[in-house]
C-alpha positions in Angstrom: -10.0 -3.4 4.6 -10.7 -6.4 2.4 -7.2 -7.7 1.8 -3.8 -6.7 2.7 -0.8 -8.0 0.3 2.5 -7.4 1.6 4.8 -6.2 -1.2 7.9 -5.5 0.7 9.7 -6.8 3.9 11.9 -4.2 5.8 14.0 -4.7 8.7 12.5 -5.0 12.5 9.4 -6.4 11.3 8.2 -3.4 9.1 6.5 -4.1 6.1 4.9 -2.3 2.9 1.3 -3.4 2.3 -1.2 -2.4 -0.4 -4.9 -2.8 0.7 -8.4 -0.9 -0.2 -9.6 1.2 2.7 -12.6 3.4 3.0 -12.9 6.8 4.5 -15.8 9.1 4.6 -17.4 6.9 2.2 -14.6 7.2 -0.5 -12.6 4.0 -1.2 -8.8 4.4 -1.4 -5.8 2.4 -2.5 -3.4 2.5 0.3 0.3 1.8 0.1 1.6 2.0 3.6 4.3 1.0 6.0 3.0 -1.2 9.0 5.0 -2.4 12.1 4.9 -4.8 14.9 3.7 -3.3 18.2 5.1 -4.6 21.7 2.6 -7.2 21.6 3.6 -8.4 18.3 0.5 -7.1 16.4 0.7 -5.5 13.1 -0.3 -1.7 13.0 -0.1 0.7 9.9 1.9 4.0 10.2 1.4 7.2 9.0 4.0 6.4 6.4 2.3 6.0 3.1 -0.1 7.2 0.6 -3.8 6.9 -0.1 -4.8 7.0 -3.6 -8.7 7.5 -4.3 -9.8 4.3 -6.3 -10.7 6.5 -9.4 -7.2 7.5 -9.8 -6.0 3.8 -9.6 -5.8 3.6 -13.6 -3.6 6.5 -14.0 -1.2 5.1 -11.3 -1.2 2.1 -13.1 -0.5 3.9 -16.5 2.3 5.7 -14.7 4.0 2.8 -13.5 3.9 0.9 -16.8 5.6 4.2 -18.5 8.2 4.1 -15.5 9.2 0.5 -15.4 10.6 -0.9 -18.6 8.8 -3.9 -19.9 12.0 -6.0 -19.5 12.2 -5.2 -15.7 8.8 -6.9 -15.0 
């Protein structure tokens, strides 16, 4: 994991994070929920999505179509 960016803070120390990870030689953009364990260490959950890097442009285009320019 190169860098993790928190985009939303939820209740009880949970956060939504965006980061790049690699699995079996393929890089993915992860949008995933993280939590604090009993030792207050941040850990990822299964709640989230992993999008292959080559699909990021399609995701960006979809977001731009769905979010009105005035809302940015």
